[in-house]
C-alpha positions as CSV (number, residue, x, y, z in Angstrom):
1,M,-6.5,18.3,-24.4
2,T,-6.7,14.6,-25.4
3,R,-10.0,13.0,-24.3
4,A,-10.8,9.4,-24.0
5,R,-13.7,7.1,-23.1
6,W,-12.6,5.2,-19.9
7,V,-13.7,2.2,-17.9
8,V,-12.0,2.4,-14.5
9,F,-11.3,-0.4,-12.1
10,A,-10.3,1.3,-8.9
11,Y,-10.3,1.2,-5.1
12,H,-8.9,3.1,-2.1
13,T,-7.5,6.6,-2.1
14,F,-5.2,6.0,-5.0
15,G,-8.1,4.8,-7.1
16,A,-10.3,7.6,-5.9
17,R,-7.7,10.3,-6.8
18,A,-7.1,8.8,-10.2
19,L,-10.8,8.7,-10.9
20,G,-11.2,12.3,-9.8
21,A,-8.4,13.4,-12.0
22,L,-9.9,11.8,-15.1
23,L,-13.2,13.4,-14.3
24,A,-11.6,16.8,-14.2
25,G,-11.5,17.2,-18.0
26,H,-9.6,14.1,-19.2
27,G,-12.4,12.4,-20.9
28,E,-15.6,10.4,-20.2
29,V,-15.7,7.7,-17.5
30,A,-18.4,5.4,-18.8
31,A,-18.3,3.0,-15.8
32,V,-16.5,2.3,-12.6
33,V,-15.8,-1.1,-11.1
34,T,-14.8,-1.2,-7.4
35,H,-15.0,-3.1,-4.2
36,P,-17.6,-2.5,-1.5
37,D,-16.4,-0.1,1.2
38,Y,-16.4,-2.5,4.1
39,S,-16.8,-0.8,7.4
40,S,-14.3,-3.2,9.0
41,E,-11.5,-1.6,7.1
42,G,-12.2,1.8,8.6
43,D,-12.8,5.1,7.0
44,W,-9.3,6.4,6.5
45,F,-9.3,6.1,2.8
46,E,-11.3,7.8,0.1
47,S,-14.2,6.0,-1.6
48,V,-14.3,5.3,-5.3
49,A,-17.9,4.3,-5.0
50,E,-18.8,7.7,-3.5
51,I,-17.1,9.6,-6.3
52,A,-19.0,7.5,-8.8
53,R,-22.2,8.2,-7.0
54,I,-21.6,12.0,-6.9
55,H,-20.9,12.1,-10.6
56,R,-23.7,9.7,-11.5
57,I,-21.4,7.2,-13.1
58,P,-22.6,3.6,-13.3
59,C,-20.7,1.8,-10.5
60,L,-20.4,-2.0,-10.2
61,T,-19.1,-4.0,-7.2
62,P,-19.1,-7.6,-8.3
63,P,-17.2,-10.3,-6.3
64,T,-15.2,-11.0,-9.5
65,P,-15.1,-8.6,-12.5
66,N,-14.8,-11.5,-14.9
67,E,-18.4,-12.6,-14.7
68,S,-20.0,-12.8,-18.2
69,M,-22.7,-10.3,-17.3
70,I,-20.1,-7.7,-16.3
71,V,-17.9,-8.3,-19.3
72,E,-20.9,-7.9,-21.6
73,R,-22.1,-4.7,-19.9
74,L,-18.7,-3.1,-20.1
75,G,-18.2,-4.2,-23.6
76,D,-21.3,-2.4,-24.7
77,L,-19.6,0.8,-23.5
78,A,-16.9,0.5,-26.2
79,P,-14.1,2.1,-24.0
80,D,-10.9,3.5,-25.5
81,L,-8.9,2.8,-22.4
82,V,-9.4,0.5,-19.4
83,L,-7.5,1.6,-16.3
84,S,-6.9,-0.3,-13.0
85,V,-5.7,1.5,-9.9
86,W,-5.3,-0.4,-6.5
87,Y,-8.1,-2.8,-7.7
88,R,-7.6,-6.2,-6.0
89,R,-8.7,-8.6,-8.8
90,L,-6.9,-9.7,-11.9
91,L,-8.8,-8.9,-15.2
92,G,-9.4,-11.9,-17.5
93,P,-8.8,-12.0,-21.2
94,E,-12.3,-10.8,-22.2
95,L,-11.9,-7.6,-20.1
96,L,-8.4,-7.0,-21.3
97,A,-9.6,-7.2,-24.9
98,L,-12.4,-4.6,-24.4
99,P,-10.6,-1.3,-24.9
100,R,-9.9,0.1,-28.4
101,V,-6.4,1.2,-27.4
102,A,-5.0,-0.3,-24.2
103,A,-5.7,-1.7,-20.7
104,L,-3.4,0.1,-18.2
105,N,-2.5,-0.4,-14.6
106,L,-0.9,2.0,-12.1
107,H,1.3,-0.1,-9.7
108,G,3.0,1.0,-6.6
109,S,6.5,-0.1,-7.3
110,L,9.3,0.1,-9.8
111,L,8.5,-3.0,-11.8
112,P,9.6,-5.7,-12.3
113,A,10.4,-5.4,-8.5
114,Y,7.6,-6.0,-6.1
115,R,4.9,-7.3,-8.4
116,G,1.7,-8.5,-6.6
117,R,0.0,-7.4,-3.5
118,A,1.0,-4.8,-0.9
119,P,4.1,-3.3,-2.5
120,L,3.7,-0.2,-0.4
121,N,4.2,-2.2,2.8
122,W,6.7,-4.7,1.5
123,V,9.3,-2.1,0.5
124,L,9.2,-0.8,4.1
125,V,9.3,-4.3,5.6
126,N,12.4,-5.0,3.6
127,G,14.1,-1.7,4.4
128,E,14.2,-0.4,0.8
129,R,15.4,3.2,0.2
130,R,13.6,3.7,-3.0
131,T,10.3,2.7,-4.6
132,G,8.1,4.3,-7.2
133,V,5.0,4.0,-9.4
134,T,4.8,2.2,-12.8
135,L,2.2,2.8,-15.5
136,H,2.1,-0.4,-17.6
137,H,0.0,-2.5,-19.9
138,M,-2.0,-5.2,-18.2
139,T,-1.6,-8.9,-19.1
140,L,-3.0,-12.1,-17.7
141,D,-0.1,-12.2,-15.2
142,A,0.0,-9.8,-12.4
143,D,2.0,-6.6,-13.1
144,A,4.0,-8.3,-15.9
145,G,3.0,-6.2,-18.9
146,D,5.1,-3.7,-20.9
147,I,6.0,-0.5,-19.1
148,V,4.8,2.9,-20.4
149,A,6.6,5.0,-17.7
150,Q,7.9,5.0,-14.2
151,Q,8.6,7.6,-11.5
152,P,11.0,6.8,-8.6
153,I,10.2,7.8,-5.0
154,D,12.8,8.1,-2.3
155,I,11.9,6.4,1.0
156,E,12.8,8.6,3.9
157,P,14.1,7.1,7.2
158,D,11.0,8.3,9.1
159,D,8.5,7.3,6.4
160,T,5.5,5.1,7.4
161,A,3.2,3.3,5.1
162,V,0.8,6.3,5.3
163,T,3.4,9.0,4.6
164,L,4.8,7.0,1.7
165,Y,1.4,6.2,0.4
166,D,0.5,9.9,0.3
167,R,3.4,10.7,-2.0
168,M,2.8,7.6,-4.1
169,V,-0.8,8.6,-4.8
170,K,0.3,12.1,-5.9
171,V,3.2,10.8,-8.1
172,G,1.0,8.1,-9.6
173,V,-1.9,10.4,-10.6
174,E,0.6,12.8,-12.2
175,L,2.3,10.0,-14.1
176,L,-1.1,8.8,-15.4
177,L,-2.1,12.3,-16.6
178,Q,1.3,12.9,-18.2
179,W,1.5,9.7,-20.2
180,Y,-2.0,8.5,-21.1
181,P,-2.3,11.0,-24.1
182,A,0.7,9.3,-25.7
183,V,-0.8,5.9,-25.1
184,L,-4.0,7.1,-26.7
185,A,-2.1,8.5,-29.7
186,G,0.0,5.4,-30.1
187,T,3.3,7.2,-29.5
188,A,4.0,6.0,-25.9
189,P,6.9,3.6,-25.3
190,R,6.3,-0.1,-24.6
191,I,9.3,-1.4,-22.6
192,P,9.2,-5.1,-22.0
193,Q,9.9,-6.1,-18.4
194,D,13.0,-8.2,-17.5
195,H,11.1,-11.1,-16.1
196,A,14.3,-12.7,-14.7
197,R,14.5,-9.7,-12.3
198,A,10.9,-9.9,-11.2
199,T,9.9,-10.3,-7.5
200,L,6.3,-11.4,-6.8
201,M,5.1,-10.5,-3.3
202,P,2.2,-12.2,-1.6
203,R,-0.7,-10.4,0.1
204,R,-0.1,-9.4,3.8
205,R,-2.4,-10.4,6.6
206,P,-2.6,-9.0,10.1
207,E,-0.7,-11.9,11.6
208,D,2.3,-11.0,9.4
209,G,2.9,-8.1,11.7
210,R,4.4,-10.3,14.4
211,I,7.9,-9.4,15.4
212,E,10.6,-11.3,17.4
213,W,12.8,-9.4,19.8
214,A,15.7,-11.6,18.6
215,W,15.6,-9.7,15.3
216,P,17.9,-6.7,14.8
217,A,16.5,-3.4,15.9
218,R,16.5,-2.1,12.3
219,R,14.3,-5.0,11.1
220,I,11.8,-4.5,14.0
221,S,11.7,-0.7,13.3
222,N,11.0,-1.4,9.6
223,M,8.2,-3.7,10.4
224,I,6.6,-1.2,12.8
225,R,6.6,1.6,10.2
226,A,5.5,-0.8,7.4
227,V,2.2,-1.6,9.2
228,A,1.7,1.4,11.5
229,Y,-1.9,2.7,12.0
230,P,-4.2,2.6,10.1
231,F,-2.7,-0.8,9.1
232,P,-3.1,-3.7,11.6
233,G,0.2,-3.0,13.3
234,A,3.3,-4.8,14.5
235,F,3.0,-6.8,17.7
236,V,4.4,-9.3,20.2
237,G,2.5,-11.8,22.3
238,D,-0.9,-13.3,22.0
239,G,-4.4,-13.0,23.5
240,P,-4.4,-10.7,26.6
241,D,-0.6,-10.4,26.5
242,R,-0.6,-9.0,22.9
243,L,1.2,-5.7,22.7
244,R,1.0,-3.6,19.5
245,L,4.0,-1.5,18.6
246,W,2.7,1.6,16.8
247,A,5.9,3.7,16.7
248,G,9.6,3.2,17.4
249,S,13.1,4.0,16.2
250,V,16.6,2.5,16.4
251,L,18.9,3.8,19.1
252,E,22.2,4.2,17.2
253,D,25.5,3.2,18.8
254,S,23.7,1.2,21.5
255,S,24.6,-2.1,23.0
256,N,23.5,-4.0,26.1
257,G,24.2,-7.5,27.3
258,A,20.6,-8.2,28.4
259,A,18.4,-10.7,26.6
260,P,16.4,-9.5,23.7
261,G,13.1,-8.0,24.8
262,T,14.4,-6.6,28.0
263,V,13.5,-3.1,29.1
264,V,16.8,-1.2,29.6
265,E,15.5,2.3,30.4
266,I,12.3,4.3,30.7
267,V,13.0,7.6,28.9
268,P,10.5,10.2,30.2
269,S,8.4,11.9,27.5
270,R,10.2,9.8,24.8
271,G,9.6,6.0,25.3
272,I,11.2,2.8,26.5
273,A,14.5,1.4,25.4
274,V,14.4,-2.3,24.7
275,T,17.1,-4.7,23.7
276,T,16.9,-6.7,20.5
277,G,19.1,-9.3,18.8
278,E,21.2,-6.4,17.5
279,G,21.1,-3.0,19.0
280,M,18.3,-1.3,20.9
281,L,14.9,0.0,20.0
282,L,13.2,3.0,21.4
283,L,9.4,2.2,21.5
284,T,7.4,5.5,21.5
285,R,3.8,4.3,21.1
286,V,2.2,1.0,22.1
287,Q,-1.2,-0.5,22.7
288,S,-2.2,-3.3,25.1
289,A,-4.8,-5.8,24.1
290,D,-7.3,-4.3,26.5
291,G,-6.4,-0.6,25.9
292,V,-6.0,2.2,23.5
293,A,-2.8,3.4,21.9
294,E,-0.7,5.6,24.2
295,P,2.9,6.8,24.7
296,A,5.1,3.9,25.5
297,H,6.7,5.4,28.6
298,A,3.2,6.1,30.1
299,W,2.2,2.6,29.4
300,A,5.3,1.2,31.1
301,V,4.8,3.3,34.2
302,R,1.1,2.4,34.4
303,R,1.9,-1.4,34.0
304,G,4.8,-1.2,36.5
305,F,7.4,-2.0,34.0
306,G,10.9,-0.8,34.8
307,P,14.5,-1.6,33.8
308,G,15.0,-5.4,33.7
309,A,11.4,-6.2,32.8
310,R,10.8,-8.5,29.8
311,L,8.3,-7.6,27.1
């Protein structure tokens, strides 16, 4: 089996799984660079720092990886390969020049589409039916380097960000293990990206989850599944009137003359049917600003919402 000396920049479950796979007989990981595991983000993802600690690998958590002290320390390790997985900072020219063979990144889209931040969420927001993972060479521009290999992933109608992420992590780790030996041997393809077809996506913030009832039901449903728990969630309203929408689906072949945001029906044990700018949405799980997540029909009954009420 081809072995290599790695320096790994990684975060989140994707980064943790990739690191774990490399440690399972795919070479020596000389150092890990990650982000602190902030408690405010919850504990739903796996910790890169914890894996490094268990395996007694030097682990760095600098605010920026491009500090001269970090570059010098990593340079002394003489890595064959540098790998970045779900790491949130761009690597500068000094870091990209460190490896003997290549600096690689695993990105959660089919490049050149969805470069940049939060590709997992953006493809769901935009209602895409397919995404994937790309293993590519890093450059100074985000996600713009030559492609080594890609693996498509179909997006199912009931996928949320979490279910899609689970498959993306599995596919991505397999892609890395399949192709890095060819990179190391100098036999892997290097396919230039078509920059004219590139789309660069911005980072997403919690406030980006706001929906408008005037949107089509499909657009609202896509937003809900794109930022469902443990992400910050889709919502309407502000302050004490904020209502988070944790789950919902489009009611096909539905029409109603009521204004968008009107409750049309309380469906026992299922949810509440709400009008939108186009079609109706069945909300199945919601959360008031002062409460916990609960079935939407139970929330409506408890709040005294019935047909004709406006959300």
